[in-house]
N, C-alpha and C positions, 0 to 999 in steps of 0.2 A: 320403851315407848311403843305403844301399839299403833295400829293403822287409824287414821282419822276417819271418823264416821261422817260421810258427806251426804248432803241432800241432793236431789236431782238438779236443782237450779245451780248448786255449787259445781257439780260435775259438768253441767252445760257451760258454765263460765270458764272452767278450766279447759274444756274442749275448744271453746272459741279462742282462748288465749293461745293454745297450741297452734291452731290454724293461722292466727296472726303472726306468730313467730316463724312458722314454716314459710309463710309467704314472704316475710322480710328476709329470711335466710336465702330463699330462692332469688330474690332481687339482688341481694349482695353477691351471691355466686355469679349471677349473670354479669354484674358490673366488674367483678374481679376477672372473669374470663375475657371480657372485652379489653380491659386494661392490660392484662398479660399478653394478649395477642397484638397489642398495638392498635386495635380498632376503636378504642375509646377516644373520641374527639370531644373534649369538654366544651359545652356551650351553655347558654342560659337555661335551656330546657333540661339538660342533664342536671344542672345545679338544683333546679326546682324538684326534680325527681328524687334526688338524694336528700333534699330537705324534707320532702314528704315522708320518705322512708325513715329518716331520723325521728320525725314527729310520731310516726306510727309505732316505732320501737319504743320511744319514750312513753307513749300512752299505754302500750301493752305492759311495760315494766311497772308503771304506776298502778295499773289495774291488778297485776299479779301481786304486787306488794300490799295493796289494800286487801286483797283476798287472804293473803297469808296472815296479816295482822288481825283481820276479822276472825279467821279460823282459829287463831290462838284464843280468842275470847269466846269461841263456839257459838256465835250468833251473827246473823246477817240482818237483823231487824232494822238497824239504823245505818247500814252501810250504803254509801253512794259510790258507784263505780263510774269511772270516766266514760262518757258517752251513753250512760244509762239515763234515759228520759222518762222512766216510769216513776 
């Protein structure tokens, strides 16, 4: 199987997905470090932050799954990505 021929908007979508996953990973690392050091004091604000992070990761996974499925069909003509208002 050869390399996938990607259009510029597809490459941009992958770059944005990568940035989202990096940001989510950074947030998870910070939470893990706080928890391991005993400095994580769980409160309603922390729960909201973790909930937002969970939603962000879920949205990113959904967008990436959509991209992969569309790429298999080799067209983005009728694809709607989460958060895409165009």
